[in-house]
C-alpha positions as protocol buffer text, in pm:
chain_id: "A"
residue {
  index: 1
  type: MET
  ca { x: 0 y: 0 z: 0 }
}
residue {
  index: 2
  type: GLY
  ca { x: 127 y: 346 z: -83 }
}
residue {
  index: 3
  type: GLU
  ca { x: 385 y: 246 z: -344 }
}
residue {
  index: 4
  type: HIS
  ca { x: 212 y: 473 z: -596 }
}
residue {
  index: 5
  type: PHE
  ca { x: 242 y: 786 z: -380 }
}
residue {
  index: 6
  type: GLN
  ca { x: 600 y: 847 z: -493 }
}
residue {
  index: 7
  type: ASP
  ca { x: 540 y: 769 z: -861 }
}
residue {
  index: 8
  type: GLU
  ca { x: 726 y: 1014 z: -1089 }
}
residue {
  index: 9
  type: ARG
  ca { x: 416 y: 1047 z: -1305 }
}
residue {
  index: 10
  type: LEU
  ca { x: 234 y: 1209 z: -1013 }
}
residue {
  index: 11
  type: THR
  ca { x: 533 y: 1436 z: -960 }
}
residue {
  index: 12
  type: ALA
  ca { x: 537 y: 1540 z: -1327 }
}
residue {
  index: 13
  type: VAL
  ca { x: 168 y: 1626 z: -1337 }
}
residue {
  index: 14
  type: GLY
  ca { x: 181 y: 1792 z: -996 }
}
residue {
  index: 15
  type: LEU
  ca { x: 471 y: 2015 z: -1103 }
}
residue {
  index: 16
  type: LEU
  ca { x: 286 y: 2108 z: -1421 }
}
residue {
  index: 17
  type: TYR
  ca { x: -27 y: 2202 z: -1224 }
}
residue {
  index: 18
  type: GLU
  ca { x: 173 y: 2403 z: -971 }
}
residue {
  index: 19
  type: ALA
  ca { x: 369 y: 2590 z: -1239 }
}
residue {
  index: 20
  type: PHE
  ca { x: 53 y: 2666 z: -1437 }
}
residue {
  index: 21
  type: ALA
  ca { x: -136 y: 2786 z: -1128 }
}
residue {
  index: 22
  type: GLY
  ca { x: 149 y: 3017 z: -1030 }
}
residue {
  index: 23
  type: LEU
  ca { x: 182 y: 3164 z: -1377 }
}
residue {
  index: 24
  type: ASN
  ca { x: -194 y: 3191 z: -1422 }
}
residue {
  index: 25
  type: SER
  ca { x: -241 y: 3390 z: -1101 }
}
residue {
  index: 26
  type: ARG
  ca { x: 34 y: 3637 z: -1199 }
}
residue {
  index: 27
  type: PHE
  ca { x: -108 y: 3676 z: -1550 }
}
residue {
  index: 28
  type: ALA
  ca { x: -472 y: 3705 z: -1435 }
}
residue {
  index: 29
  type: ALA
  ca { x: -390 y: 4000 z: -1209 }
}
residue {
  index: 30
  type: GLN
  ca { x: -228 y: 4180 z: -1500 }
}
residue {
  index: 31
  type: PHE
  ca { x: -518 y: 4108 z: -1738 }
}
residue {
  index: 32
  type: CYS
  ca { x: -765 y: 4231 z: -1477 }
}
residue {
  index: 33
  type: ALA
  ca { x: -574 y: 4558 z: -1449 }
}
residue {
  index: 34
  type: HIS
  ca { x: -640 y: 4601 z: -1823 }
}
residue {
  index: 35
  type: GLY
  ca { x: -1009 y: 4509 z: -1795 }
}
residue {
  index: 36
  type: LEU
  ca { x: -982 y: 4158 z: -1938 }
}
residue {
  index: 37
  type: SER
  ca { x: -1030 y: 3808 z: -1809 }
}
residue {
  index: 38
  type: THR
  ca { x: -778 y: 3536 z: -1885 }
}
residue {
  index: 39
  type: VAL
  ca { x: -1014 y: 3386 z: -2144 }
}
residue {
  index: 40
  type: GLU
  ca { x: -1068 y: 3723 z: -2312 }
}
residue {
  index: 41
  type: PHE
  ca { x: -692 y: 3776 z: -2335 }
}
residue {
  index: 42
  type: GLU
  ca { x: -654 y: 3429 z: -2485 }
}
residue {
  index: 43
  type: VAL
  ca { x: -927 y: 3500 z: -2743 }
}
residue {
  index: 44
  type: LEU
  ca { x: -765 y: 3829 z: -2847 }
}
residue {
  index: 45
  type: THR
  ca { x: -421 y: 3669 z: -2869 }
}
residue {
  index: 46
  type: ARG
  ca { x: -542 y: 3371 z: -3072 }
}
residue {
  index: 47
  type: LEU
  ca { x: -728 y: 3598 z: -3314 }
}
residue {
  index: 48
  type: ALA
  ca { x: -433 y: 3837 z: -3349 }
}
residue {
  index: 49
  type: ARG
  ca { x: -198 y: 3546 z: -3426 }
}
residue {
  index: 50
  type: SER
  ca { x: -431 y: 3378 z: -3678 }
}
residue {
  index: 51
  type: PRO
  ca { x: -438 y: 3432 z: -4056 }
}
residue {
  index: 52
  type: GLY
  ca { x: -649 y: 3736 z: -4134 }
}
residue {
  index: 53
  type: HIS
  ca { x: -683 y: 3804 z: -3758 }
}
residue {
  index: 54
  type: GLN
  ca { x: -984 y: 3572 z: -3750 }
}
residue {
  index: 55
  type: LEU
  ca { x: -1098 y: 3222 z: -3667 }
}
residue {
  index: 56
  type: ARG
  ca { x: -1417 y: 3032 z: -3728 }
}
residue {
  index: 57
  type: MET
  ca { x: -1616 y: 3023 z: -3406 }
}
residue {
  index: 58
  type: THR
  ca { x: -1587 y: 2643 z: -3394 }
}
residue {
  index: 59
  type: ASP
  ca { x: -1207 y: 2664 z: -3429 }
}
residue {
  index: 60
  type: LEU
  ca { x: -1191 y: 2930 z: -3158 }
}
residue {
  index: 61
  type: ALA
  ca { x: -1390 y: 2699 z: -2931 }
}
residue {
  index: 62
  type: ALA
  ca { x: -1155 y: 2409 z: -3006 }
}
residue {
  index: 63
  type: GLN
  ca { x: -844 y: 2620 z: -2945 }
}
residue {
  index: 64
  type: THR
  ca { x: -965 y: 2758 z: -2614 }
}
residue {
  index: 65
  type: SER
  ca { x: -1124 y: 2437 z: -2485 }
}
residue {
  index: 66
  type: LEU
  ca { x: -1449 y: 2627 z: -2435 }
}
residue {
  index: 67
  type: SER
  ca { x: -1777 y: 2486 z: -2547 }
}
residue {
  index: 68
  type: THR
  ca { x: -1933 y: 2644 z: -2852 }
}
residue {
  index: 69
  type: SER
  ca { x: -2191 y: 2811 z: -2626 }
}
residue {
  index: 70
  type: GLY
  ca { x: -1912 y: 2930 z: -2397 }
}
residue {
  index: 71
  type: VAL
  ca { x: -1727 y: 3086 z: -2689 }
}
residue {
  index: 72
  type: THR
  ca { x: -2050 y: 3246 z: -2808 }
}
residue {
  index: 73
  type: ARG
  ca { x: -2098 y: 3411 z: -2467 }
}
residue {
  index: 74
  type: VAL
  ca { x: -1738 y: 3538 z: -2458 }
}
residue {
  index: 75
  type: VAL
  ca { x: -1756 y: 3664 z: -2816 }
}
residue {
  index: 76
  type: ASP
  ca { x: -2091 y: 3835 z: -2746 }
}
residue {
  index: 77
  type: ARG
  ca { x: -1940 y: 4018 z: -2449 }
}
residue {
  index: 78
  type: MET
  ca { x: -1621 y: 4112 z: -2635 }
}
residue {
  index: 79
  type: GLU
  ca { x: -1824 y: 4226 z: -2936 }
}
residue {
  index: 80
  type: ARG
  ca { x: -2029 y: 4456 z: -2711 }
}
residue {
  index: 81
  type: ASP
  ca { x: -1697 y: 4596 z: -2582 }
}
residue {
  index: 82
  type: GLY
  ca { x: -1581 y: 4656 z: -2940 }
}
residue {
  index: 83
  type: LEU
  ca { x: -1280 y: 4423 z: -2913 }
}
residue {
  index: 84
  type: ILE
  ca { x: -1394 y: 4171 z: -3173 }
}
residue {
  index: 85
  type: GLY
  ca { x: -1653 y: 4145 z: -3445 }
}
residue {
  index: 86
  type: ARG
  ca { x: -1820 y: 3869 z: -3641 }
}
residue {
  index: 87
  type: ARG
  ca { x: -1811 y: 3798 z: -4010 }
}
residue {
  index: 88
  type: ALA
  ca { x: -2028 y: 3550 z: -4194 }
}
residue {
  index: 89
  type: CYS
  ca { x: -1854 y: 3263 z: -4365 }
}
residue {
  index: 90
  type: PRO
  ca { x: -1924 y: 3294 z: -4738 }
}
residue {
  index: 91
  type: ALA
  ca { x: -1865 y: 2921 z: -4798 }
}
residue {
  index: 92
  type: ASP
  ca { x: -2085 y: 2796 z: -4512 }
}
residue {
  index: 93
  type: ARG
  ca { x: -2388 y: 2992 z: -4395 }
}
residue {
  index: 94
  type: ARG
  ca { x: -2390 y: 2798 z: -4067 }
}
residue {
  index: 95
  type: SER
  ca { x: -2042 y: 2923 z: -3975 }
}
residue {
  index: 96
  type: SER
  ca { x: -1914 y: 3261 z: -3877 }
}
residue {
  index: 97
  type: TYR
  ca { x: -1576 y: 3409 z: -3795 }
}
residue {
  index: 98
  type: ALA
  ca { x: -1468 y: 3597 z: -3486 }
}
residue {
  index: 99
  type: VAL
  ca { x: -1243 y: 3882 z: -3601 }
}
residue {
  index: 100
  type: ILE
  ca { x: -1030 y: 4106 z: -3384 }
}
residue {
  index: 101
  type: THR
  ca { x: -1104 y: 4477 z: -3423 }
}
residue {
  index: 102
  type: GLN
  ca { x: -860 y: 4764 z: -3424 }
}
residue {
  index: 103
  type: ALA
  ca { x: -968 y: 4833 z: -3065 }
}
residue {
  index: 104
  type: GLY
  ca { x: -884 y: 4471 z: -2976 }
}
residue {
  index: 105
  type: LEU
  ca { x: -542 y: 4500 z: -3136 }
}
residue {
  index: 106
  type: SER
  ca { x: -484 y: 4826 z: -2949 }
}
residue {
  index: 107
  type: ARG
  ca { x: -579 y: 4661 z: -2619 }
}
residue {
  index: 108
  type: LEU
  ca { x: -329 y: 4382 z: -2689 }
}
residue {
  index: 109
  type: ASP
  ca { x: -62 y: 4640 z: -2772 }
}
residue {
  index: 110
  type: GLU
  ca { x: -122 y: 4796 z: -2428 }
}
residue {
  index: 111
  type: ILE
  ca { x: -99 y: 4464 z: -2244 }
}
residue {
  index: 112
  type: LEU
  ca { x: 173 y: 4274 z: -2430 }
}
residue {
  index: 113
  type: PRO
  ca { x: 486 y: 4465 z: -2321 }
}
residue {
  index: 114
  type: GLY
  ca { x: 409 y: 4406 z: -1953 }
}
residue {
  index: 115
  type: HIS
  ca { x: 285 y: 4054 z: -2022 }
}
residue {
  index: 116
  type: LEU
  ca { x: 604 y: 3964 z: -2205 }
}
residue {
  index: 117
  type: GLU
  ca { x: 802 y: 4097 z: -1909 }
}
residue {
  index: 118
  type: LEU
  ca { x: 606 y: 3869 z: -1675 }
}
residue {
  index: 119
  type: ILE
  ca { x: 661 y: 3573 z: -1907 }
}
residue {
  index: 120
  type: GLU
  ca { x: 1034 y: 3645 z: -1913 }
}
residue {
  index: 121
  type: GLN
  ca { x: 1054 y: 3695 z: -1536 }
}
residue {
  index: 122
  type: TRP
  ca { x: 852 y: 3393 z: -1428 }
}
residue {
  index: 123
  type: PHE
  ca { x: 875 y: 3146 z: -1716 }
}
residue {
  index: 124
  type: THR
  ca { x: 1114 y: 3169 z: -2010 }
}
residue {
  index: 125
  type: GLY
  ca { x: 1381 y: 3356 z: -1814 }
}
residue {
  index: 126
  type: GLN
  ca { x: 1398 y: 3070 z: -1565 }
}
residue {
  index: 127
  type: LEU
  ca { x: 1533 y: 2837 z: -1835 }
}
residue {
  index: 128
  type: GLU
  ca { x: 1852 y: 2825 z: -2039 }
}
residue {
  index: 129
  type: PRO
  ca { x: 1788 y: 2851 z: -2417 }
}
residue {
  index: 130
  type: ALA
  ca { x: 1842 y: 2476 z: -2469 }
}
residue {
  index: 131
  type: GLN
  ca { x: 1610 y: 2395 z: -2178 }
}
residue {
  index: 132
  type: LEU
  ca { x: 1341 y: 2624 z: -2316 }
}
residue {
  index: 133
  type: SER
  ca { x: 1367 y: 2473 z: -2664 }
}
residue {
  index: 134
  type: ALA
  ca { x: 1340 y: 2118 z: -2527 }
}
residue {
  index: 135
  type: PHE
  ca { x: 1054 y: 2222 z: -2298 }
}
residue {
  index: 136
  type: LEU
  ca { x: 858 y: 2380 z: -2584 }
}
residue {
  index: 137
  type: ASP
  ca { x: 908 y: 2069 z: -2797 }
}
residue {
  index: 138
  type: ALA
  ca { x: 787 y: 1851 z: -2510 }
}
residue {
  index: 139
  type: LEU
  ca { x: 484 y: 2072 z: -2446 }
}
residue {
  index: 140
  type: ARG
  ca { x: 387 y: 2061 z: -2814 }
}
residue {
  index: 141
  type: THR
  ca { x: 412 y: 1682 z: -2814 }
}
residue {
  index: 142
  type: ILE
  ca { x: 190 y: 1656 z: -2508 }
}
residue {
  index: 143
  type: ARG
  ca { x: -52 y: 1924 z: -2630 }
}
residue {
  index: 144
  type: ASP
  ca { x: -91 y: 1753 z: -2968 }
}
residue {
  index: 145
  type: ALA
  ca { x: -169 y: 1421 z: -2796 }
}
residue {
  index: 146
  type: VAL
  ca { x: -421 y: 1552 z: -2543 }
}
residue {
  index: 147
  type: HIS
  ca { x: -566 y: 1847 z: -2735 }
}
residue {
  index: 148
  type: PRO
  ca { x: -533 y: 1777 z: -3108 }
}
residue {
  index: 149
  type: CYS
  ca { x: -769 y: 2062 z: -3202 }
}
residue {
  index: 150
  type: ALA
  ca { x: -560 y: 2325 z: -3023 }
}
residue {
  index: 151
  type: THR
  ca { x: -438 y: 2471 z: -3352 }
}
residue {
  index: 152
  type: ALA
  ca { x: -763 y: 2431 z: -3549 }
}
residue {
  index: 153
  type: GLY
  ca { x: -797 y: 2704 z: -3809 }
}
residue {
  index: 154
  type: SER
  ca { x: -456 y: 2854 z: -3733 }
}
residue {
  index: 155
  type: THR
  ca { x: -303 y: 2785 z: -4070 }
}
residue {
  index: 156
  type: ALA
  ca { x: -401 y: 2951 z: -4392 }
}
residue {
  index: 157
  type: SER
  ca { x: -620 y: 2687 z: -4551 }
}
residue {
  index: 158
  type: GLY
  ca { x: -814 y: 2881 z: -4805 }
}
residue {
  index: 159
  type: HIS
  ca { x: -1127 y: 2856 z: -4588 }
}
residue {
  index: 160
  type: ALA
  ca { x: -1093 y: 3193 z: -4421 }
}
residue {
  index: 161
  type: PRO
  ca { x: -1126 y: 3502 z: -4635 }
}
residue {
  index: 162
  type: GLU
  ca { x: -821 y: 3725 z: -4605 }
}
residue {
  index: 163
  type: HIS
  ca { x: -970 y: 4050 z: -4476 }
}
residue {
  index: 164
  type: ALA
  ca { x: -826 y: 4330 z: -4275 }
}
residue {
  index: 165
  type: VAL
  ca { x: -917 y: 4385 z: -3914 }
}
residue {
  index: 166
  type: VAL
  ca { x: -1283 y: 4468 z: -3848 }
}
residue {
  index: 167
  type: GLU
  ca { x: -1332 y: 4833 z: -3759 }
}
residue {
  index: 168
  type: ALA
  ca { x: -1518 y: 4904 z: -3438 }
}
């Protein structure tokens, strides 16, 4: 009895949880100071880093691990705040795109310098370059196994129309 308590697999997952929780609490305080939740920051960042600054709503849901109704609620709120807009999908009337607005890009521009400093201080700066490279490779391998839709819609596939940022 108890031989499993010291299993390295528990240690690995426990360390991952602890590191994520520590980073998340530091980041959440910063996002809050800029009037955003962690999920809203993630939505803006994913849209800004996607082709055409947009993602299909279903791809945004898959990337954020939110349900489609959860993404709809977040997008509704962010649309009311002028940070993102919606665009109909010309190829599929049932689909629509979430598109970051100029106001959303401006909000990210305000947040990112301080956010990158926090990332450097508490995450990437804690590792030597070779450690960081190996860690990122390992995280991608794990992410791809447990969350294969995490990059859905992130590559130019011809499905998304290449439009400029939606004006708010």
